[in-house]
All heavy atoms as a GROMACS GRO file, in nm:
protein
  618
    1MET      N    1  -0.947  -0.982   2.903
    1MET     CA    2  -0.940  -1.042   2.772
    1MET      C    3  -1.004  -0.950   2.668
    1MET      O    4  -0.952  -0.935   2.560
    1MET     CB    5  -1.009  -1.180   2.776
    1MET     CG    6  -1.012  -1.246   2.643
    1MET     SD    7  -0.845  -1.301   2.599
    1MET     CE    8  -0.881  -1.408   2.468
    2THR      N    9  -1.116  -0.889   2.702
    2THR     CA   10  -1.184  -0.801   2.608
    2THR      C   11  -1.095  -0.684   2.568
    2THR      O   12  -1.093  -0.643   2.453
    2THR     CB   13  -1.316  -0.749   2.668
    2THR    OG1   14  -1.395  -0.861   2.707
    2THR    CG2   15  -1.392  -0.664   2.569
    3ARG      N   16  -1.020  -0.631   2.665
    3ARG     CA   17  -0.930  -0.519   2.633
    3ARG      C   18  -0.821  -0.561   2.536
    3ARG      O   19  -0.780  -0.483   2.452
    3ARG     CB   20  -0.869  -0.462   2.760
    3ARG     CG   21  -0.962  -0.368   2.832
    3ARG     CD   22  -0.890  -0.290   2.935
    3ARG     NE   23  -0.893  -0.368   3.059
    3ARG     CZ   24  -0.807  -0.356   3.157
    3ARG    NH1   25  -0.708  -0.271   3.149
    3ARG    NH2   26  -0.817  -0.428   3.265
    4LEU      N   27  -0.773  -0.682   2.549
    4LEU     CA   28  -0.669  -0.729   2.457
    4LEU      C   29  -0.722  -0.738   2.315
    4LEU      O   30  -0.654  -0.703   2.220
    4LEU     CB   31  -0.616  -0.866   2.501
    4LEU     CG   32  -0.530  -0.867   2.625
    4LEU    CD1   33  -0.495  -1.011   2.661
    4LEU    CD2   34  -0.404  -0.787   2.603
    5VAL      N   35  -0.842  -0.787   2.300
    5VAL     CA   36  -0.902  -0.801   2.166
    5VAL      C   37  -0.938  -0.665   2.110
    5VAL      O   38  -0.919  -0.639   1.991
    5VAL     CB   39  -1.028  -0.892   2.172
    5VAL    CG1   40  -1.099  -0.895   2.039
    5VAL    CG2   41  -0.988  -1.031   2.216
    6ALA      N   42  -0.986  -0.576   2.194
    6ALA     CA   43  -1.031  -0.445   2.149
    6ALA      C   44  -0.916  -0.348   2.124
    6ALA      O   45  -0.932  -0.249   2.052
    6ALA     CB   46  -1.127  -0.384   2.251
    7ARG      N   47  -0.801  -0.377   2.181
    7ARG     CA   48  -0.687  -0.286   2.166
    7ARG      C   49  -0.643  -0.279   2.020
    7ARG      O   50  -0.633  -0.380   1.952
    7ARG     CB   51  -0.570  -0.332   2.253
    7ARG     CG   52  -0.457  -0.234   2.254
    7ARG     CD   53  -0.353  -0.265   2.356
    7ARG     NE   54  -0.316  -0.406   2.354
    7ARG     CZ   55  -0.212  -0.455   2.418
    7ARG    NH1   56  -0.136  -0.376   2.490
    7ARG    NH2   57  -0.184  -0.583   2.412
    8ARG      N   58  -0.617  -0.159   1.974
    8ARG     CA   59  -0.573  -0.138   1.836
    8ARG      C   60  -0.432  -0.191   1.819
    8ARG      O   61  -0.347  -0.173   1.904
    8ARG     CB   62  -0.577   0.010   1.801
    8ARG     CG   63  -0.718   0.067   1.798
    8ARG     CD   64  -0.717   0.214   1.774
    8ARG     NE   65  -0.641   0.245   1.654
    8ARG     CZ   66  -0.634   0.364   1.598
    8ARG    NH1   67  -0.698   0.464   1.650
    8ARG    NH2   68  -0.562   0.383   1.490
    9ARG      N   69  -0.410  -0.254   1.706
    9ARG     CA   70  -0.275  -0.301   1.674
    9ARG      C   71  -0.192  -0.183   1.627
    9ARG      O   72  -0.242  -0.092   1.561
    9ARG     CB   73  -0.280  -0.404   1.562
    9ARG     CG   74  -0.339  -0.534   1.606
    9ARG     CD   75  -0.338  -0.633   1.496
    9ARG     NE   76  -0.201  -0.659   1.453
    9ARG     CZ   77  -0.166  -0.759   1.375
    9ARG    NH1   78  -0.256  -0.842   1.331
    9ARG    NH2   79  -0.041  -0.777   1.338
   10GLU      N   80  -0.065  -0.188   1.661
   10GLU     CA   81   0.025  -0.084   1.612
   10GLU      C   82   0.043  -0.102   1.462
   10GLU      O   83   0.036  -0.212   1.410
   10GLU     CB   84   0.160  -0.094   1.681
   10GLU     CG   85   0.154  -0.057   1.827
   10GLU     CD   86   0.290  -0.060   1.891
   10GLU    OE1   87   0.390  -0.037   1.820
   10GLU    OE2   88   0.296  -0.086   2.011
   11ARG      N   89   0.068   0.008   1.394
   11ARG     CA   90   0.087   0.004   1.249
   11ARG      C   91   0.213  -0.074   1.216
   11ARG      O   92   0.317  -0.055   1.277
   11ARG     CB   93   0.098   0.148   1.198
   11ARG     CG   94   0.121   0.160   1.049
   11ARG     CD   95   0.125   0.304   1.008
   11ARG     NE   96   0.234   0.363   0.940
   11ARG     CZ   97   0.340   0.310   0.883
   11ARG    NH1   98   0.361   0.184   0.888
   11ARG    NH2   99   0.429   0.380   0.819
   12ASP      N  100   0.203  -0.162   1.118
   12ASP     CA  101   0.318  -0.238   1.071
   12ASP      C  102   0.405  -0.146   0.987
   12ASP      O  103   0.360  -0.097   0.884
   12ASP     CB  104   0.270  -0.358   0.989
   12ASP     CG  105   0.383  -0.441   0.932
   12ASP    OD1  106   0.500  -0.415   0.965
   12ASP    OD2  107   0.353  -0.534   0.855
   13PRO      N  108   0.529  -0.122   1.029
   13PRO     CA  109   0.614  -0.030   0.953
   13PRO      C  110   0.646  -0.081   0.812
   13PRO      O  111   0.684  -0.004   0.726
   13PRO     CB  112   0.741  -0.019   1.037
   13PRO     CG  113   0.739  -0.138   1.125
   13PRO     CD  114   0.596  -0.177   1.144
   14LEU      N  115   0.627  -0.210   0.789
   14LEU     CA  116   0.658  -0.268   0.658
   14LEU      C  117   0.535  -0.283   0.569
   14LEU      O  118   0.545  -0.340   0.460
   14LEU     CB  119   0.725  -0.406   0.676
   14LEU     CG  120   0.858  -0.406   0.750
   14LEU    CD1  121   0.906  -0.548   0.771
   14LEU    CD2  122   0.961  -0.324   0.677
   15GLU      N  123   0.422  -0.229   0.610
   15GLU     CA  124   0.300  -0.248   0.531
   15GLU      C  125   0.308  -0.186   0.392
   15GLU      O  126   0.245  -0.236   0.299
   15GLU     CB  127   0.177  -0.198   0.606
   15GLU     CG  128   0.168  -0.048   0.622
   15GLU     CD  129   0.051  -0.004   0.706
   15GLU    OE1  130  -0.016  -0.088   0.767
   15GLU    OE2  131   0.027   0.118   0.710
   16ALA      N  132   0.387  -0.082   0.375
   16ALA     CA  133   0.400  -0.016   0.245
   16ALA      C  134   0.504  -0.083   0.155
   16ALA      O  135   0.514  -0.052   0.037
   16ALA     CB  136   0.435   0.132   0.263
   17VAL      N  137   0.579  -0.177   0.210
   17VAL     CA  138   0.685  -0.244   0.135
   17VAL      C  139   0.625  -0.359   0.055
   17VAL      O  140   0.547  -0.438   0.107
   17VAL     CB  141   0.793  -0.297   0.233
   17VAL    CG1  142   0.899  -0.377   0.162
   17VAL    CG2  143   0.856  -0.182   0.311
   18THR      N  144   0.661  -0.366  -0.074
   18THR     CA  145   0.607  -0.472  -0.160
   18THR      C  146   0.670  -0.607  -0.126
   18THR      O  147   0.770  -0.613  -0.054
   18THR     CB  148   0.635  -0.442  -0.309
   18THR    OG1  149   0.778  -0.451  -0.331
   18THR    CG2  150   0.584  -0.306  -0.351
   19ASP      N  151   0.613  -0.713  -0.178
   19ASP     CA  152   0.668  -0.847  -0.153
   19ASP      C  153   0.811  -0.858  -0.204
   19ASP      O  154   0.897  -0.917  -0.139
   19ASP     CB  155   0.581  -0.954  -0.220
   19ASP     CG  156   0.447  -0.971  -0.150
   19ASP    OD1  157   0.434  -0.932  -0.033
   19ASP    OD2  158   0.354  -1.026  -0.214
   20ARG      N  159   0.839  -0.802  -0.322
   20ARG     CA  160   0.975  -0.807  -0.378
   20ARG      C  161   1.071  -0.729  -0.290
   20ARG      O  162   1.182  -0.772  -0.263
   20ARG     CB  163   0.975  -0.754  -0.522
   20ARG     CG  164   1.113  -0.747  -0.584
   20ARG     CD  165   1.179  -0.883  -0.591
   20ARG     NE  166   1.139  -0.946  -0.714
   20ARG     CZ  167   1.180  -1.065  -0.754
   20ARG    NH1  168   1.264  -1.134  -0.680
   20ARG    NH2  169   1.138  -1.116  -0.865
   21GLU      N  170   1.027  -0.609  -0.245
   21GLU     CA  171   1.112  -0.528  -0.156
   21GLU      C  172   1.136  -0.601  -0.024
   21GLU      O  173   1.246  -0.596   0.030
   21GLU     CB  174   1.048  -0.392  -0.133
   21GLU     CG  175   1.047  -0.305  -0.256
   21GLU     CD  176   0.953  -0.187  -0.248
   21GLU    OE1  177   0.873  -0.178  -0.154
   21GLU    OE2  178   0.959  -0.103  -0.340
   22ARG      N  179   1.037  -0.672   0.024
   22ARG     CA  180   1.052  -0.750   0.147
   22ARG      C  181   1.155  -0.862   0.127
   22ARG      O  182   1.236  -0.890   0.216
   22ARG     CB  183   0.917  -0.807   0.190
   22ARG     CG  184   0.910  -0.850   0.334
   22ARG     CD  185   0.770  -0.896   0.370
   22ARG     NE  186   0.677  -0.786   0.382
   22ARG     CZ  187   0.633  -0.738   0.496
   22ARG    NH1  188   0.674  -0.791   0.609
   22ARG    NH2  189   0.548  -0.639   0.499
   23ALA      N  190   1.153  -0.923   0.008
   23ALA     CA  191   1.252  -1.027  -0.023
   23ALA      C  192   1.393  -0.968  -0.027
   23ALA      O  193   1.488  -1.028   0.024
   23ALA     CB  194   1.218  -1.094  -0.156
   24VAL      N  195   1.406  -0.851  -0.087
   24VAL     CA  196   1.536  -0.781  -0.090
   24VAL      C  197   1.580  -0.749   0.052
   24VAL      O  198   1.696  -0.774   0.090
   24VAL     CB  199   1.527  -0.653  -0.177
   24VAL    CG1  200   1.650  -0.564  -0.157
   24VAL    CG2  201   1.507  -0.688  -0.323
   25LEU      N  202   1.490  -0.697   0.131
   25LEU     CA  203   1.522  -0.661   0.269
   25LEU      C  204   1.560  -0.784   0.352
   25LEU      O  205   1.652  -0.778   0.435
   25LEU     CB  206   1.403  -0.588   0.331
   25LEU     CG  207   1.421  -0.515   0.463
   25LEU    CD1  208   1.543  -0.425   0.464
   25LEU    CD2  209   1.296  -0.436   0.496
   26ALA      N  210   1.494  -0.895   0.329
   26ALA     CA  211   1.526  -1.018   0.402
   26ALA      C  212   1.670  -1.062   0.371
   26ALA      O  213   1.743  -1.106   0.461
   26ALA     CB  214   1.428  -1.129   0.366
   27LEU      N  215   1.710  -1.050   0.245
   27LEU     CA  216   1.848  -1.087   0.209
   27LEU      C  217   1.948  -0.986   0.263
   27LEU      O  218   2.059  -1.022   0.304
   27LEU     CB  219   1.860  -1.102   0.057
   27LEU     CG  220   1.783  -1.222   0.000
   27LEU    CD1  221   1.788  -1.221  -0.152
   27LEU    CD2  222   1.836  -1.352   0.055
   28MET      N  223   1.910  -0.858   0.266
   28MET     CA  224   1.995  -0.757   0.329
   28MET      C  225   2.015  -0.791   0.477
   28MET      O  226   2.125  -0.775   0.530
   28MET     CB  227   1.932  -0.618   0.319
   28MET     CG  228   1.936  -0.555   0.184
   28MET     SD  229   1.854  -0.393   0.197
   28MET     CE  230   1.870  -0.334   0.030
   29ALA      N  231   1.908  -0.839   0.541
   29ALA     CA  232   1.915  -0.873   0.683
   29ALA      C  233   2.007  -0.992   0.708
   29ALA      O  234   2.056  -1.010   0.820
   29ALA     CB  235   1.775  -0.904   0.737
   30GLN      N  236   2.033  -1.071   0.604
   30GLN     CA  237   2.128  -1.182   0.615
   30GLN      C  238   2.271  -1.135   0.592
   30GLN      O  239   2.365  -1.215   0.597
   30GLN     CB  240   2.092  -1.291   0.514
   30GLN     CG  241   1.961  -1.360   0.544
   30GLN     CD  242   1.925  -1.462   0.440
   30GLN    OE1  243   2.012  -1.522   0.377
   30GLN    NE2  244   1.797  -1.483   0.421
   31GLY      N  245   2.287  -1.005   0.564
   31GLY     CA  246   2.420  -0.948   0.546
   31GLY      C  247   2.470  -0.950   0.403
   31GLY      O  248   2.587  -0.921   0.378
   32LEU      N  249   2.383  -0.981   0.307
   32LEU     CA  250   2.425  -0.989   0.167
   32LEU      C  251   2.445  -0.849   0.107
   32LEU      O  252   2.373  -0.755   0.141
   32LEU     CB  253   2.322  -1.064   0.083
   32LEU     CG  254   2.339  -1.217   0.078
   32LEU    CD1  255   2.328  -1.278   0.215
   32LEU    CD2  256   2.238  -1.277  -0.016
   33SER      N  257   2.540  -0.838   0.018
   33SER     CA  258   2.564  -0.714  -0.057
   33SER      C  259   2.456  -0.701  -0.166
   33SER      O  260   2.383  -0.797  -0.195
   33SER     CB  261   2.702  -0.720  -0.123
   33SER     OG  262   2.702  -0.822  -0.223
   34ASN      N  263   2.450  -0.584  -0.228
   34ASN     CA  264   2.355  -0.566  -0.338
   34ASN      C  265   2.382  -0.664  -0.451
   34ASN      O  266   2.288  -0.718  -0.511
   34ASN     CB  267   2.361  -0.422  -0.390
   34ASN     CG  268   2.293  -0.324  -0.298
   34ASN    OD1  269   2.226  -0.362  -0.203
   34ASN    ND2  270   2.310  -0.196  -0.325
   35ALA      N  271   2.509  -0.690  -0.479
   35ALA     CA  272   2.543  -0.785  -0.586
   35ALA      C  273   2.496  -0.926  -0.552
   35ALA      O  274   2.443  -0.998  -0.638
   35ALA     CB  275   2.693  -0.784  -0.612
   36ALA      N  276   2.512  -0.965  -0.426
   36ALA     CA  277   2.467  -1.098  -0.384
   36ALA      C  278   2.315  -1.108  -0.384
   36ALA      O  279   2.259  -1.210  -0.426
   36ALA     CB  280   2.522  -1.130  -0.246
   37VAL      N  281   2.247  -1.003  -0.341
   37VAL     CA  282   2.100  -1.001  -0.345
   37VAL      C  283   2.054  -1.014  -0.490
   37VAL      O  284   1.963  -1.092  -0.521
   37VAL     CB  285   2.044  -0.871  -0.281
   37VAL    CG1  286   1.894  -0.858  -0.305
   37VAL    CG2  287   2.076  -0.867  -0.132
   38ALA      N  288   2.117  -0.938  -0.578
   38ALA     CA  289   2.081  -0.943  -0.720
   38ALA      C  290   2.099  -1.085  -0.776
   38ALA      O  291   2.012  -1.136  -0.848
   38ALA     CB  292   2.166  -0.844  -0.799
   39ALA      N  293   2.208  -1.149  -0.742
   39ALA     CA  294   2.234  -1.285  -0.791
   39ALA      C  295   2.129  -1.383  -0.737
   39ALA      O  296   2.077  -1.465  -0.812
   39ALA     CB  297   2.374  -1.330  -0.751
   40ASP      N  298   2.097  -1.373  -0.608
   40ASP     CA  299   2.001  -1.465  -0.548
   40ASP      C  300   1.860  -1.448  -0.605
   40ASP      O  301   1.787  -1.545  -0.618
   40ASP     CB  302   1.995  -1.446  -0.396
   40ASP     CG  303   2.110  -1.514  -0.324
   40ASP    OD1  304   2.206  -1.559  -0.392
   40ASP    OD2  305   2.104  -1.522  -0.201
   41LEU      N  306   1.823  -1.324  -0.637
   41LEU     CA  307   1.688  -1.297  -0.688
   41LEU      C  308   1.682  -1.286  -0.840
   41LEU      O  309   1.576  -1.254  -0.894
   41LEU     CB  310   1.633  -1.168  -0.623
   41LEU     CG  311   1.613  -1.174  -0.472
   41LEU    CD1  312   1.564  -1.039  -0.420
   41LEU    CD2  313   1.517  -1.285  -0.433
   42HIS      N  314   1.796  -1.309  -0.904
   42HIS     CA  315   1.804  -1.301  -1.051
   42HIS      C  316   1.760  -1.163  -1.101
   42HIS      O  317   1.678  -1.150  -1.193
   42HIS     CB  318   1.720  -1.412  -1.117
   42HIS     CG  319   1.755  -1.548  -1.066
   42HIS    ND1  320   1.871  -1.612  -1.099
   42HIS    CD2  321   1.689  -1.631  -0.980
   42HIS    CE1  322   1.876  -1.730  -1.038
   42HIS    NE2  323   1.767  -1.743  -0.965
   43LEU      N  324   1.817  -1.061  -1.040
   43LEU     CA  325   1.789  -0.921  -1.075
   43LEU      C  326   1.921  -0.852  -1.110
   43LEU      O  327   2.029  -0.900  -1.075
   43LEU     CB  328   1.726  -0.848  -0.955
   43LEU     CG  329   1.595  -0.900  -0.900
   43LEU    CD1  330   1.561  -0.829  -0.771
   43LEU    CD2  331   1.484  -0.882  -1.002
   44ALA      N  332   1.909  -0.737  -1.174
   44ALA     CA  333   2.025  -0.652  -1.198
   44ALA      C  334   2.058  -0.579  -1.067
   44ALA      O  335   1.968  -0.551  -0.987
   44ALA     CB  336   1.996  -0.551  -1.308
   45VAL      N  337   2.184  -0.547  -1.048
   45VAL     CA  338   2.225  -0.473  -0.928
   45VAL      C  339   2.151  -0.339  -0.922
   45VAL      O  340   2.108  -0.296  -0.814
   45VAL     CB  341   2.378  -0.452  -0.924
   45VAL    CG1  342   2.419  -0.362  -0.810
   45VAL    CG2  343   2.450  -0.587  -0.914
   46LYS      N  344   2.134  -0.274  -1.036
   46LYS     CA  345   2.061  -0.145  -1.040
   46LYS      C  346   1.918  -0.162  -0.989
   46LYS      O  347   1.864  -0.073  -0.923
   46LYS     CB  348   2.058  -0.089  -1.182
   46LYS     CG  349   2.189  -0.029  -1.226
   46LYS     CD  350   2.202   0.107  -1.165
   46LYS     CE  351   2.318   0.180  -1.228
   46LYS     NZ  352   2.350   0.300  -1.155
   47THR      N  353   1.857  -0.276  -1.019
   47THR     CA  354   1.720  -0.302  -0.972
   47THR      C  355   1.719  -0.318  -0.821
   47THR      O  356   1.630  -0.266  -0.753
   47THR     CB  357   1.663  -0.428  -1.040
   47THR    OG1  358   1.668  -0.410  -1.181
   47THR    CG2  359   1.521  -0.456  -0.996
   48VAL      N  360   1.817  -0.388  -0.767
   48VAL     CA  361   1.828  -0.403  -0.621
   48VAL      C  362   1.849  -0.266  -0.557
   48VAL      O  363   1.789  -0.235  -0.454
   48VAL     CB  364   1.941  -0.501  -0.584
   48VAL    CG1  365   1.964  -0.502  -0.433
   48VAL    CG2  366   1.909  -0.641  -0.634
   49GLU      N  367   1.933  -0.184  -0.617
   49GLU     CA  368   1.956  -0.048  -0.565
   49GLU      C  369   1.825   0.032  -0.566
   49GLU      O  370   1.796   0.104  -0.469
   49GLU     CB  371   2.062   0.023  -0.647
   49GLU     CG  372   2.201  -0.035  -0.629
   49GLU     CD  373   2.303   0.020  -0.728
   49GLU    OE1  374   2.266   0.099  -0.818
   49GLU    OE2  375   2.421  -0.019  -0.716
   50ALA      N  376   1.747   0.018  -0.672
   50ALA     CA  377   1.618   0.088  -0.680
   50ALA      C  378   1.522   0.038  -0.572
   50ALA      O  379   1.451   0.117  -0.509
   50ALA     CB  380   1.556   0.069  -0.818
   51HIS      N  381   1.521  -0.093  -0.549
   51HIS     CA  382   1.437  -0.148  -0.441
   51HIS      C  383   1.484  -0.094  -0.306
   51HIS      O  384   1.400  -0.059  -0.221
   51HIS     CB  385   1.441  -0.301  -0.441
   51HIS     CG  386   1.360  -0.365  -0.548
   51HIS    ND1  387   1.228  -0.334  -0.572
   51HIS    CD2  388   1.392  -0.462  -0.637
   51HIS    CE1  389   1.182  -0.408  -0.671
   51HIS    NE2  390   1.280  -0.486  -0.713
   52GLY      N  391   1.614  -0.088  -0.287
   52GLY     CA  392   1.667  -0.033  -0.161
   52GLY      C  393   1.622   0.110  -0.139
   52GLY      O  394   1.578   0.146  -0.030
   53THR      N  395   1.631   0.191  -0.243
   53THR     CA  396   1.587   0.331  -0.233
   53THR      C  397   1.439   0.339  -0.200
   53THR      O  398   1.397   0.420  -0.116
   53THR     CB  399   1.618   0.406  -0.364
   53THR    OG1  400   1.759   0.403  -0.387
   53THR    CG2  401   1.570   0.550  -0.360
   54ALA      N  402   1.359   0.255  -0.265
   54ALA     CA  403   1.214   0.252  -0.237
   54ALA      C  404   1.188   0.211  -0.092
   54ALA      O  405   1.101   0.269  -0.025
   54ALA     CB  406   1.144   0.159  -0.334
   55ILE      N  407   1.261   0.112  -0.044
   55ILE     CA  408   1.245   0.067   0.095
   55ILE      C  409   1.275   0.182   0.191
   55ILE      O  410   1.199   0.208   0.285
   55ILE     CB  411   1.336  -0.054   0.123
   55ILE    CG1  412   1.287  -0.177   0.047
   55ILE    CG2  413   1.345  -0.083   0.273
   55ILE    CD1  414   1.390  -0.290   0.040
   56PHE      N  415   1.386   0.250   0.168
   56PHE     CA  416   1.424   0.362   0.255
   56PHE      C  417   1.315   0.469   0.256
   56PHE      O  418   1.279   0.522   0.361
   56PHE     CB  419   1.556   0.425   0.212
   56PHE     CG  420   1.672   0.329   0.210
   56PHE    CD1  421   1.775   0.346   0.119
   56PHE    CD2  422   1.680   0.222   0.297
   56PHE    CE1  423   1.883   0.260   0.117
   56PHE    CE2  424   1.787   0.134   0.296
   56PHE     CZ  425   1.889   0.153   0.204
   57THR      N  426   1.262   0.499   0.138
   57THR     CA  427   1.157   0.601   0.127
   57THR      C  428   1.031   0.558   0.201
   57THR      O  429   0.972   0.635   0.278
   57THR     CB  430   1.125   0.629  -0.021
   57THR    OG1  431   1.244   0.676  -0.085
   57THR    CG2  432   1.014   0.731  -0.036
   58GLU      N  433   0.988   0.433   0.179
   58GLU     CA  434   0.865   0.384   0.241
   58GLU      C  435   0.877   0.374   0.392
   58GLU      O  436   0.779   0.386   0.464
   58GLU     CB  437   0.828   0.250   0.179
   58GLU     CG  438   0.779   0.266   0.036
   58GLU     CD  439   0.787   0.139  -0.047
   58GLU    OE1  440   0.830   0.034   0.005
   58GLU    OE2  441   0.749   0.146  -0.165
   59LEU      N  442   0.998   0.354   0.442
   59LEU     CA  443   1.020   0.348   0.586
   59LEU      C  444   1.051   0.485   0.646
   59LEU      O  445   1.072   0.498   0.766
   59LEU     CB  446   1.135   0.250   0.619
   59LEU     CG  447   1.109   0.104   0.586
   59LEU    CD1  448   1.231   0.019   0.621
   59LEU    CD2  449   0.985   0.052   0.658
   60GLY      N  450   1.055   0.588   0.561
   60GLY     CA  451   1.081   0.724   0.609
   60GLY      C  452   1.225   0.744   0.654
   60GLY      O  453   1.252   0.827   0.740
   61LEU      N  454   1.317   0.672   0.594
   61LEU     CA  455   1.459   0.682   0.630
   61LEU      C  456   1.528   0.778   0.534
   61LEU      O  457   1.550   0.744   0.419
   61LEU     CB  458   1.524   0.544   0.626
   61LEU     CG  459   1.463   0.439   0.718
   61LEU    CD1  460   1.525   0.303   0.692
   61LEU    CD2  461   1.479   0.480   0.863
   62ILE      N  462   1.561   0.895   0.585
   62ILE     CA  463   1.626   0.995   0.501
   62ILE      C  464   1.777   0.987   0.521
   62ILE      O  465   1.824   0.946   0.628
   62ILE     CB  466   1.573   1.137   0.532
   62ILE    CG1  467   1.592   1.170   0.680
   62ILE    CG2  468   1.427   1.150   0.494
   62ILE    CD1  469   1.560   1.312   0.716
   63PRO      N  470   1.854   1.026   0.420
   63PRO     CA  471   2.001   1.023   0.436
   63PRO      C  472   2.045   1.110   0.554
   63PRO      O  473   1.993   1.220   0.574
   63PRO     CB  474   2.052   1.080   0.304
   63PRO     CG  475   1.941   1.064   0.208
   63PRO     CD  476   1.814   1.072   0.288
   64ALA      N  477   2.139   1.058   0.632
   64ALA     CA  478   2.191   1.133   0.746
   64ALA      C  479   2.338   1.096   0.766
   64ALA      O  480   2.381   0.988   0.728
   64ALA     CB  481   2.111   1.099   0.872
   65ASP      N  482   2.412   1.188   0.823
   65ASP     CA  483   2.555   1.166   0.846
   65ASP      C  484   2.582   1.063   0.956
   65ASP      O  485   2.680   0.990   0.951
   65ASP     CB  486   2.624   1.297   0.884
   65ASP     CG  487   2.631   1.394   0.768
   65ASP    OD1  488   2.624   1.350   0.653
   65ASP    OD2  489   2.643   1.515   0.795
   66ARG      N  490   2.495   1.058   1.056
   66ARG     CA  491   2.522   0.975   1.173
   66ARG      C  492   2.458   0.836   1.167
   66ARG      O  493   2.485   0.753   1.253
   66ARG     CB  494   2.473   1.046   1.299
   66ARG     CG  495   2.552   1.173   1.327
   66ARG     CD  496   2.502   1.245   1.452
   66ARG     NE  497   2.480   1.161   1.567
   66ARG     CZ  498   2.571   1.131   1.659
   66ARG    NH1  499   2.694   1.178   1.647
   66ARG    NH2  500   2.542   1.056   1.762
   67GLU      N  501   2.371   0.812   1.071
   67GLU     CA  502   2.299   0.686   1.067
   67GLU      C  503   2.311   0.622   0.929
   67GLU      O  504   2.320   0.690   0.829
   67GLU     CB  505   2.151   0.708   1.099
   67GLU     CG  506   2.130   0.759   1.240
   67GLU     CD  507   2.010   0.851   1.250
   67GLU    OE1  508   1.960   0.895   1.147
   67GLU    OE2  509   1.970   0.879   1.362
   68HIS      N  510   2.309   0.491   0.927
   68HIS     CA  511   2.318   0.416   0.803
   68HIS      C  512   2.178   0.362   0.771
   68HIS      O  513   2.125   0.278   0.846
   68HIS     CB  514   2.418   0.303   0.819
   68HIS     CG  515   2.462   0.244   0.690
   68HIS    ND1  516   2.380   0.164   0.614
   68HIS    CD2  517   2.577   0.254   0.623
   68HIS    CE1  518   2.445   0.126   0.506
   68HIS    NE2  519   2.566   0.181   0.509
   69ARG      N  520   2.117   0.410   0.663
   69ARG     CA  521   1.980   0.372   0.630
   69ARG      C  522   1.963   0.222   0.611
   69ARG      O  523   1.861   0.165   0.649
   69ARG     CB  524   1.930   0.445   0.505
   69ARG     CG  525   1.916   0.594   0.525
   69ARG     CD  526   1.853   0.662   0.407
   69ARG     NE  527   1.931   0.644   0.286
   69ARG     CZ  528   1.887   0.674   0.164
   69ARG    NH1  529   1.766   0.723   0.148
   69ARG    NH2  530   1.962   0.654   0.059
   70ARG      N  531   2.061   0.157   0.552
   70ARG     CA  532   2.050   0.012   0.530
   70ARG      C  533   2.039  -0.062   0.663
   70ARG      O  534   1.957  -0.152   0.679
   70ARG     CB  535   2.171  -0.036   0.450
   70ARG     CG  536   2.162  -0.182   0.409
   70ARG     CD  537   2.286  -0.218   0.327
   70ARG     NE  538   2.284  -0.355   0.285
   70ARG     CZ  539   2.269  -0.395   0.159
   70ARG    NH1  540   2.254  -0.306   0.063
   70ARG    NH2  541   2.269  -0.521   0.128
   71VAL      N  542   2.120  -0.022   0.760
   71VAL     CA  543   2.115  -0.085   0.892
   71VAL      C  544   1.981  -0.057   0.959
   71VAL      O  545   1.918  -0.148   1.017
   71VAL     CB  546   2.232  -0.037   0.981
   71VAL    CG1  547   2.217  -0.087   1.123
   71VAL    CG2  548   2.366  -0.081   0.920
   72LEU      N  549   1.934   0.065   0.951
   72LEU     CA  550   1.805   0.101   1.012
   72LEU      C  551   1.691   0.023   0.946
   72LEU      O  552   1.597  -0.021   1.014
   72LEU     CB  553   1.781   0.251   1.003
   72LEU     CG  554   1.877   0.337   1.085
   72LEU    CD1  555   1.853   0.485   1.058
   72LEU    CD2  556   1.864   0.306   1.234
   73ALA      N  557   1.695   0.006   0.814
   73ALA     CA  558   1.592  -0.071   0.744
   73ALA      C  559   1.594  -0.216   0.790
   73ALA      O  560   1.488  -0.277   0.814
   73ALA     CB  561   1.612  -0.060   0.594
   74VAL      N  562   1.713  -0.275   0.802
   74VAL     CA  563   1.725  -0.414   0.848
   74VAL      C  564   1.672  -0.427   0.990
   74VAL      O  565   1.600  -0.522   1.022
   74VAL     CB  566   1.870  -0.463   0.836
   74VAL    CG1  567   1.892  -0.590   0.915
   74VAL    CG2  568   1.907  -0.482   0.689
   75LEU      N  569   1.704  -0.334   1.078
   75LEU     CA  570   1.654  -0.338   1.214
   75LEU      C  571   1.502  -0.331   1.217
   75LEU      O  572   1.437  -0.404   1.294
   75LEU     CB  573   1.715  -0.225   1.299
   75LEU     CG  574   1.862  -0.241   1.332
   75LEU    CD1  575   1.915  -0.114   1.400
   75LEU    CD2  576   1.886  -0.362   1.420
   76THR      N  577   1.445  -0.247   1.134
   76THR     CA  578   1.299  -0.237   1.124
   76THR      C  579   1.241  -0.371   1.078
   76THR      O  580   1.142  -0.419   1.133
   76THR     CB  581   1.258  -0.126   1.026
   76THR    OG1  582   1.310  -0.002   1.073
   76THR    CG2  583   1.107  -0.116   1.011
   77PHE      N  584   1.304  -0.434   0.980
   77PHE     CA  585   1.260  -0.564   0.929
   77PHE      C  586   1.265  -0.669   1.040
   77PHE      O  587   1.172  -0.747   1.058
   77PHE     CB  588   1.346  -0.606   0.812
   77PHE     CG  589   1.320  -0.745   0.762
   77PHE    CD1  590   1.211  -0.771   0.682
   77PHE    CD2  591   1.406  -0.849   0.795
   77PHE    CE1  592   1.186  -0.899   0.635
   77PHE    CE2  593   1.381  -0.977   0.749
   77PHE     CZ  594   1.271  -1.003   0.670
   78LEU      N  595   1.373  -0.673   1.114
   78LEU     CA  596   1.390  -0.773   1.218
   78LEU      C  597   1.293  -0.755   1.334
   78LEU      O  598   1.254  -0.852   1.399
   78LEU     CB  599   1.535  -0.773   1.269
   78LEU     CG  600   1.640  -0.816   1.167
   78LEU    CD1  601   1.779  -0.797   1.223
   78LEU    CD2  602   1.618  -0.961   1.124
   79ARG      N  603   1.252  -0.632   1.360
   79ARG     CA  604   1.159  -0.604   1.470
   79ARG      C  605   1.014  -0.628   1.432
   79ARG      O  606   0.929  -0.640   1.520
   79ARG     CB  607   1.174  -0.459   1.514
   79ARG     CG  608   1.304  -0.431   1.586
   79ARG     CD  609   1.316  -0.285   1.624
   79ARG     NE  610   1.444  -0.257   1.683
   79ARG     CZ  611   1.514  -0.146   1.663
   79ARG    NH1  612   1.466  -0.050   1.587
   79ARG    NH2  613   1.632  -0.131   1.721
   80ALA      N  614   0.986  -0.633   1.303
   80ALA     CA  615   0.846  -0.647   1.256
   80ALA      C  616   0.796  -0.788   1.273
   80ALA      O  617   0.866  -0.882   1.289
   80ALA     CB  618   0.835  -0.605   1.110
   0.00000   0.00000   0.00000
């Protein structure tokens, strides 16, 4: 039991994500488009796009040919 309490917790990959970005990511995880996320949160689509870019940056997701950053961000959210 002592080892369980003393064991260090793994770093939360979403700790750098703001509450608003987490809300955007939660709606992305439901499969919503940027336009739908914007409508649900009463934001401009450009603002949702900016939040998406910030999320990708904070999660260390760089553009790549073989991977889709939005999917990787959603997977990270679902695993957290």
